[in-house]
N, C-alpha and C positions, 0 to 999 in steps of 0.2 A: 131207263133204268127198269131194273124186273121187281116186282113186286116185294122181294127177301129186302134189295136196297132201299128200297122207297123206305119200309118197315124198320130200318135199323136208320138213317137220315132224321128219322122223326124220333124215334127213341132217344139219339145222338140229342140233337136240337132240345127235347126237353128236359135233357138231364141239364145241360148247359145253362138252361132259363132257371131251372131250380138254385145252380149250384152259384150264380150271379146273385140271385136275390137273397140265399142264404147268407151270400159276404158283405153286401152291404148294412152300413150302422140303420136304424132306426133312425128319420128325419127327429129334431128335437123340435119342441111345442113354438109354434109361432105366435109371438108375444106383439105383435106389431098392430094387431088390433086391441088389445089393453091399453097398449102404451095410446091409440089413438082415443081409445075413448076418456083416458083421465086427461088427455091436452084438451079435448073438445070440452070435458066437466071445467079445467079451471079459466079455459076462455068464456066460457057462459056462464058461471057463477061466480068467479072470480073479477079477469081483465072487464069486460064489457059491463058490468053495473058499475065496476068501483069508479072507472074514468066517466060514463054518464052522470055517475054520482057530484065526483070532481068537478066537472064542467058545470052542470046545474048551480054549483056552491060558489063557481068562480063567477057564475053569471049573477046572484047574489051581493059578492063581494063588487062587486063595479056595481050595479044598483045603489047598493047602501054609501059607496064612495061619490056617486053621484047629487043622491039627497043631501049628504054631508056639507060638499061643495056649494050647494044649492042656499041650504037651512043651517049650519053651524051653528050646533048649541051642543049642548052636555048629552040632550037625550038621542042626535043622531050620531054624534062622536061615539056614544056607547052601542049602536045599535050597529057601527062600522066595525069597530074591536071583536062586536059576538059573531060576525059574519065573517072578520079573519082569523076565527079560533074554530068557525065552523068548515070552514077551505081547508085548514091546515089539516085536521083532524083527515079531512078526506085524502089530502095531497099524502097524508104520509102515509098510508093504503097502498095507492099507486105505487108508493116507491118501490115495493117490494116485487112490482112487474119490469124492472131495469135490465131486462135482458133482449140476448135476439137481436133480430135488424133495425126493431124500433129505436135500442140503445142506439145505433149508431147515427140519429141524427142531433143525438145530444139534448135534446128537448128537455131532459130533467133539473139540468145544470141551468136552465135560464128560470125556472120555478121557482127553485130550492137552493142557493150556493150558501153556506153558513161558514164562518161568520162575518158578519156585514163588513164593509171595508167603509167604517164610519167616517173618514175624512175622504176618502173619494167622491162620498154620497153629498158631502154636504158639499164639498165643491161644484158637483155639478148642481144642486140647487141654483148655486149662484150663477149659475153661467148665463152669459148674456144669446145663450142660442133660445128659441123658443124650444118648449119643453111639453113634445104632446107624441104621441104612441113611436113615431119615427124617431125623435131622439133618445127613447126608451132603448129601442129598440137597435141601437147601436150602441150603447153602455153593456159595460161587465159587467158579467152573472154575479156578479159579489156583491154588485148596489143597485139590482134590481129583484123581483120577484117576493115571494113570502116574508127572509129575512128581511130587505130595505124595509117593507109593509109593516114591520112587527118593530122594528128600530122609530118609524117616525108617529105609530099609535102608541105603541107602550114605554117607551124611554123614560117617560117624566108620568107625572102624575094627571088625573081628567083633568082638573083646570088648569095645569100649565099646557099641557098639552093643545087644549085646547087656543089657549092666547097663543101657544107658538103659530098656529095654521092660520085664525085669525088676521095675526098682524103680518104672513108672511103668504103673498098669494103664489110666490114662488115653491112655495115649501108644498102648498095646496095638491098645484098644479102638478107636482111631482107626486105624490101622494093619488091625484086622480087619474094620471094616466101609468101609474104602473100599476093600478089594478086593473083597466083599460087592458093592457099589453098580457097581462096574467092571463084575462079571462080568453086571450088570442090564443096564448101559446094553450093551453087548456085543450082547447076545440081541434088543436095544430095535431096535440096529442091523443085524444082520441081519435080522430082521422087516420091518424099513422098504425095503431091497431085495431082499427076497423079493415085497413087494407092487406097489412100484414097477418093479422090474425087467423084467417084459415088457411096461407100457409104451412104457418107454425102447426095450424092442430094436424096438420098432412105429415109433416116429417117424423113419421115413427119408425126410422132407423134409429140407430145404436150410433150414428158418427158424431162428431166432432159439434154436426149443424144440425143435430138431432133436436125435435123438441123438448122430451125430456130432458135431454141433456143439459139442454139451455135452460129448462125450468129448475133441475137439481142446483146450477152453477149459480144461479139467480139467486134462489134460497139462501144458499153458503153467502154469496156476496152482502146477500144482508142484513145475515148475523153478524157477519166479521164489518161493516161496517158500523154495526150497532154496537159493537162492543169495543172495537178501537176508538172510535171518532165520536159517539155518545155516550159512554163509558168510562175506559181508561183513559182519554185525554182529558176529560176533566178533573178525573179523579188524582192526575198528574202521575200515573201507573203505565203509560205510555212510553213516555220521556226520561222521568225518573226524577220531573224537577219539581213534583210537588204538585196540589192540587188547587186548581185554579176555577171556581164558581165562573169565571167571565166566561169558561169558555161551553158551559152546557148548552143545547141546541138554540133552544128560546130562552135567551137570559133576562129580558126584560117583561116579556111576557109569562111569566113563570109557568110554563105549558109542557114543559120536557115529559115530563112524567105522563100527561096524557097525550103526548107525541108518538112513545114506547107504545103505550099500549094501544092507541090504534094501529101502530104497524103492524104489532105482532100479532092482534085479533087477523088481519091478511093477510099474514103471515101462514097463519093456522089454518085459512080461506085454502092458500095456495096449495101447501102441502096434502089437504084432505081432499080438494079438488071438487071444494064447498063447506058450507057451515053445517053446524047440528042439526038445522032443519031443512036440509037441501033434499030434496027428495032425489035418487039415486046418483046421488053425487059417489063420485069415483077418483080416490088417491091414492096417492103412494101405501096405504095398509093393505087395499084392495089389493092394488098390483104385487107386493109383497106375499100375497096368500095366495094369487096364482101361481110364484115361484115356488111356491111350498115352504117361505119361511117364517114363521114364526116367533120369532125372538126379536127383531131391531124394534115392529112396531110396537109392543107394551113399552120397551124403555124410553121410543122416542114421545110416547103419549105421558110418561112419567116426569120426562123432563119438561115438556108443554105444560105440564098442571101447576110444575112448581115453577116456574117462569111466572104462569097465571096469577098463583098466587102471592107472591112477592108483590105485582103490579099492582093486583086488586087492593093490598096491605098498602103502599106506596100512595095507589090514586086517592084512599079514602084520607090519607094523610096528608094530601096534597094541597089543601086550605089552609093548615098552620104551618107544611114544613114544604116549599118546591125541589126541585131538584139540586136548585143552588143551594139552597139552605144546608142540603142535607150534606153536599161536597163540603160545609163550609162547619158544619156542627156532628156531622155524624156519618164521615166518608165512609166508615167500614159496611154500612148499611148497603150503599152502593155497590161497595165490591163482595160483597156475595151476591147480587140481584147480575154483575160480571160473570162471575162463577158461574153460575145458574143458566146464564147463557154460552157460554163455554161448553159447559156440559152436552146444551145442545146442540150446538156446531161439531163437534167430533163426532157425534151420533151421525150427523147426516154427513158430514166431507168424510168419514170414515169407514164406518159400517155401514148406510146406505148407499154410499158410491159402489162401495166394492160390491155389495148384494145384488145391483143392477145395470155395473157395468159402466159408472158414467168416465167419461174422458175431463177430469178437474180441468178448467183454462186459468191462466193467470187474472183477478181477479182485480178490478178499479180501485182503488186507494186515494182518491184525490179530495176522500170527505164527501164530495155530495149528495 
């Protein structure tokens, strides 16, 4: 090849490269790392400490149950009731994280399923079998867990409950073994998240099994369950049959407002990737900013504030008016809270999901 042909070949090759590079579209921003940052933030600041605190609280509950069984008195029963309230508040936080591969183990239903099956529970207390952990493990979800313990501890006043337990060894055994079993399942749930958490934080794709996709669907699922089962069912708006105060989540302990507040506090942690004082938290607000979206976050923040204010107001009233009392005497107050949760749900299910390309999945609607 002579020199002139060589020069022509070089020029043609260079021109082709220039034309090819001009025809290619510029690559879009790689948001996989921000997604990973968000998933690590919610796992480290939400999932891990929340489940660790629940295990600790379930330890305390079992210890209180043992102390009562060894020395039944009004003092030890009061302490056991207080332990139930503490572990229940921690559980309500864990409920936010019922998504992804961990949900496939169905441990949540073993910890809390309501309403309790009273007839089934009383029938199992009268069993001729030995009531131990294996016995409790083989029972249905509606007669074990937190709801069953609430019934045993709070159905009647303190003195009546104490007398029932003192006079019935089987009843006390059922209480003790249910607390022990709950402690076991709490540890199992934490172990599952310890194993499944790191892979969850690494699934930064936008597929249906992506961590962010699962997180958003989990947040939606929690809001939908709150609206449908914790609010609209007792108000009678879900089935149109009229208010029924027996259908609040904790009808005996008068603790439903505290449960709503605890669960929503953790929902905010999951959404924000941490609490207000968590350093370097990275949540959906920051992710939306990466996308250049400045309209959704303020709307979500306003909706969150509205719910917060309503729950604080109801919490302050709880000593005088439980959720059960409100259902009976001022149901519109509960309906207003329902509307505020509904407004937040629309923002997450429609606006946020569309903005970040989430694939919505069918939610679990069994009331657990």
